[in-house]
C-alpha positions in Angstrom: 33.5 174.1 92.6 35.2 174.1 96.1 33.3 172.9 99.1 34.5 172.5 102.7 32.8 170.5 105.4 33.6 171.5 109.0 32.6 169.3 111.9 33.6 167.4 115.0 32.6 164.0 113.5 32.6 161.9 116.6 31.2 158.8 114.8 32.9 159.4 111.5 29.8 160.1 109.4 30.9 163.3 107.9 33.9 162.1 105.8 31.4 160.2 103.7 29.9 163.6 102.6 33.3 164.7 101.4 33.8 161.3 99.6 30.5 161.6 97.7 31.3 165.2 96.7 34.7 164.2 95.4 33.1 161.4 93.5 30.9 164.1 91.8 34.1 165.8 90.7 34.0 168.6 93.4 37.1 169.9 95.1 35.9 169.0 98.6 37.7 169.1 102.0 36.9 168.0 105.5 38.1 170.0 108.6 37.6 167.5 111.4 38.1 169.3 114.7 37.5 166.1 116.7 41.0 165.0 115.6 42.5 168.0 117.5 43.3 167.0 121.0 46.0 167.5 123.7 49.5 167.1 122.5 50.7 165.6 125.8 49.8 165.1 129.4 51.2 168.5 130.4 48.9 170.2 127.9 45.9 168.2 129.2 46.7 169.2 132.8 47.1 172.9 131.9 43.7 172.8 130.2 42.1 171.1 133.2 43.5 173.8 135.4 42.3 176.5 133.0 38.7 175.2 132.8 38.4 174.9 136.6 40.1 178.1 137.7 40.0 180.4 134.7 36.7 179.2 133.2 38.6 178.9 129.9 38.7 175.8 127.7 42.1 175.9 125.9 41.3 172.7 123.9 38.2 174.4 122.5 40.2 177.5 121.5 42.8 175.2 119.9 40.2 173.5 117.8 38.7 176.7 116.6 42.0 178.1 115.7 42.8 174.9 113.8 39.7 175.5 111.7 40.7 179.1 110.9 44.3 178.0 110.1 43.0 175.2 107.8 40.7 177.7 105.9 43.6 180.1 105.5 45.5 177.3 103.7 42.5 176.2 101.6 41.4 179.6 100.6 38.0 180.8 99.4 35.3 178.1 99.2 32.1 178.3 97.1 30.2 176.7 99.9 31.0 175.8 103.5 28.9 173.3 105.5 29.2 173.6 109.3 27.7 170.6 111.0 26.3 171.6 114.4 27.4 175.1 115.1 27.3 174.7 118.9 30.9 173.6 118.6 32.0 177.2 117.7 32.0 180.6 119.3 30.1 183.3 117.4 33.3 185.1 116.6 34.8 182.0 115.0 31.7 181.5 112.8 31.9 185.1 111.7 35.5 184.5 110.5 34.5 181.2 108.8 31.8 183.1 106.9 34.4 185.4 105.4 35.8 182.5 103.4 32.5 181.9 101.4 29.4 183.5 100.1 27.2 180.5 101.1 27.6 179.1 104.6 25.1 176.3 105.4 24.4 174.3 108.5 22.7 171.0 109.1 21.6 170.5 112.7 22.3 166.9 113.7 20.7 167.6 117.1 17.6 169.4 118.1 17.7 172.9 119.6 16.5 171.6 123.0 19.7 169.7 123.4 22.0 172.2 121.8 20.5 175.7 121.7 22.3 177.7 119.0 19.6 180.3 118.1 22.1 183.1 118.6 24.3 181.9 115.8 21.8 180.8 113.1 21.5 184.3 111.6 25.0 183.8 110.1 23.8 180.9 107.9 22.4 181.3 104.4 20.6 178.0 104.7 19.6 175.9 107.7 18.6 172.2 107.4 17.1 170.2 110.3 15.9 166.6 110.8 13.7 167.5 113.8 10.1 168.3 113.0 9.5 170.3 116.1 12.3 172.7 115.3 11.3 172.9 111.7 7.8 173.9 112.6 8.9 176.5 115.1 11.8 178.1 113.3 11.0 177.5 109.6 14.1 175.4 108.9 14.2 173.2 105.7 13.4 169.6 106.5 16.0 167.0 105.7 16.5 163.6 107.2 19.8 162.1 108.1 21.2 160.0 105.3 22.2 156.5 104.2 26.0 156.5 103.9 26.6 152.7 103.8 26.9 150.5 100.7 23.8 148.6 99.9 24.1 144.9 101.1 21.0 142.8 100.5 19.8 140.4 103.2 20.5 137.4 101.0 24.3 138.0 101.4 24.1 138.0 105.2 23.7 135.3 107.7 23.0 136.9 111.1 23.1 135.1 114.4 21.8 138.0 116.5 18.2 139.1 116.6 18.9 142.6 117.9 21.9 144.9 118.1 22.4 148.3 119.7 25.4 150.7 119.8 25.0 154.1 121.3 26.8 157.0 122.9 26.4 157.3 126.6 23.1 159.0 127.5 21.6 158.5 130.9 18.0 159.3 129.9 18.0 157.4 126.6 19.7 154.3 128.0 17.6 153.8 131.1 15.3 151.5 129.0 18.1 149.1 128.3 18.0 146.9 131.4 14.2 146.4 131.5 14.4 145.7 127.7 17.2 143.2 128.2 15.2 141.3 130.8 12.3 140.9 128.4 14.5 139.9 125.5 16.2 137.2 127.6 12.8 135.9 128.8 11.5 135.6 125.2 14.7 134.0 123.9 15.6 136.9 121.7 19.4 137.1 121.2 20.8 140.6 121.5 23.9 142.6 122.0 24.1 146.2 123.5 27.2 148.4 123.3 27.4 151.8 125.1 30.2 154.2 124.2 31.5 157.3 125.9 33.8 158.8 128.5 31.3 158.5 131.3 30.5 154.8 130.9 32.6 154.0 134.0 29.8 155.6 136.0 27.3 153.2 134.4 29.5 150.3 135.3 29.6 151.3 138.9 25.8 151.9 139.0 24.8 148.7 137.3 27.3 146.4 139.1 28.9 143.2 137.8 25.8 141.1 138.0 23.7 143.2 135.6 26.6 143.9 133.2 26.2 140.3 131.9 23.4 141.9 129.8 25.9 143.9 127.8 28.8 142.8 125.7 30.8 146.0 126.4 30.8 149.5 127.7 33.5 151.3 125.8 35.2 154.7 126.2 36.1 155.3 122.6 33.9 155.3 119.5 33.8 152.4 117.1 34.4 153.2 113.4 31.5 153.2 111.0 33.3 150.5 108.9 33.6 148.2 112.0 30.0 148.9 112.9 28.8 148.0 109.4 30.5 144.6 109.7 28.9 144.0 113.1 25.5 144.9 111.6 25.8 142.0 109.2 25.4 139.7 112.2 22.0 140.9 113.3 18.5 140.8 112.0 17.4 144.1 113.6 18.8 147.4 115.0 17.6 149.1 118.1 17.0 152.8 117.9 16.2 154.9 121.0 15.4 158.6 121.0 17.2 161.3 122.9 15.0 163.6 125.1 13.1 166.0 123.0 14.0 164.3 119.7 11.4 163.8 117.0 13.6 163.2 113.9 15.2 160.0 112.8 18.7 158.9 113.8 21.3 157.4 111.5 20.3 153.9 112.8 17.2 154.0 110.6 19.2 154.7 107.4 21.9 152.2 108.3 19.2 149.6 108.7 17.8 150.5 105.3 21.1 150.1 103.6 21.7 146.7 105.1 18.1 145.5 105.0 17.7 145.3 108.8 14.6 145.6 110.8 14.2 148.4 113.3 13.0 148.3 116.9 12.4 151.9 118.1 10.6 154.1 120.7 10.1 156.9 118.1 6.5 156.9 117.0 7.2 159.6 114.4 8.7 156.9 112.2 5.2 155.8 111.2 4.8 159.1 109.2 7.6 158.2 106.7 7.0 156.7 103.3 9.3 153.7 104.0 7.4 152.7 107.2 6.4 149.0 107.1 5.1 147.4 110.3 6.7 144.1 109.2 10.1 145.8 109.2 9.7 148.4 112.0 8.5 147.7 115.5 7.5 150.8 117.5 7.8 149.9 121.2 4.9 150.5 123.6 5.8 152.4 126.7 5.6 149.2 128.8 7.5 147.2 126.1 4.6 144.8 126.0 4.6 144.4 122.2 8.0 142.7 121.8 7.7 139.3 120.2 10.1 136.8 118.8 7.9 136.5 115.7 8.8 140.0 114.6 12.5 138.8 114.3 11.5 135.6 112.6 9.5 137.1 109.8 11.6 138.0 106.7 12.5 141.6 105.9 10.4 143.2 103.1 12.5 145.3 100.7 12.0 149.1 100.5 10.9 150.2 97.0 13.8 151.5 95.0 12.4 155.0 94.4 11.9 155.4 98.1 15.3 154.0 99.0 17.1 156.5 96.7 15.5 159.5 98.5 17.5 158.7 101.6 20.9 158.1 100.0 23.8 160.4 100.7 24.0 161.1 96.9 20.5 162.7 97.1 21.4 164.4 100.4 24.4 166.2 99.0 22.5 167.3 95.9 19.9 168.9 98.1 22.2 170.5 100.6 24.6 172.0 98.1 22.1 172.7 95.3 23.9 170.4 92.8 22.5 169.1 89.5 20.3 172.1 89.1 19.9 173.6 85.7 
């Protein structure tokens, strides 16, 4: 069987899908358009001019052509998974579909953030992690997945109580400063990292005095391997929702793999079978329920049968219909 995964892959999650498929003996390939960028400064300048004056994004066109050229080399695929079709023009998706009889998508983001309803008719199967979109559009429900290697808490010796790494998001990250003040007051040791091209705006807005609450504001993403090593040094991970989001982010499943507690503002997490108030703290709107005791109490292991339901091995079987008689 030949399967191709097509995605931007900003954080580096999607290569793990291909790795698991290959481990299952499948001829799998990853077309990562995020790796396609400007060849030099001149090309970058030309694209900037084109976007402003011609309303034409040459880099986006270059990336879409890269996908089509890659498929032309790979040839027919039994299945193609396109992760977040907002990246592509309708015409490009139509051409991608000619290379397979089963084109699937998994929506990493909700339709409120990335409306792609005009493209979804091209897909033979649509998976979503967002309950609101699932109820409205009839998508098949599927959470994000646990891609990390299982590391029990006994093999870790964290010095941090709480760690947070996130892409720049003005709405989601506005809670960070008031939260940091409470954590400092209660003696809870934390580290926040914000990543994205627009973090310089946050630096200007916050000023030097308040930046002491953060270890770093970075322009470029941190690899998943590096992030996993950082996670070993914390007892809990912070998870904050984007506007309109109801599904669970990757933080939840990373925490599960490394037996970390979760601090989150997503009340929907209480509806999942792995929810345990000893492991998961759902923040009040005024942050009044944060306590040092939560971080001092030991983590309680997730039952094995529940843990397996959220692994990438299970996820790939469901998405691609594997192991079916």
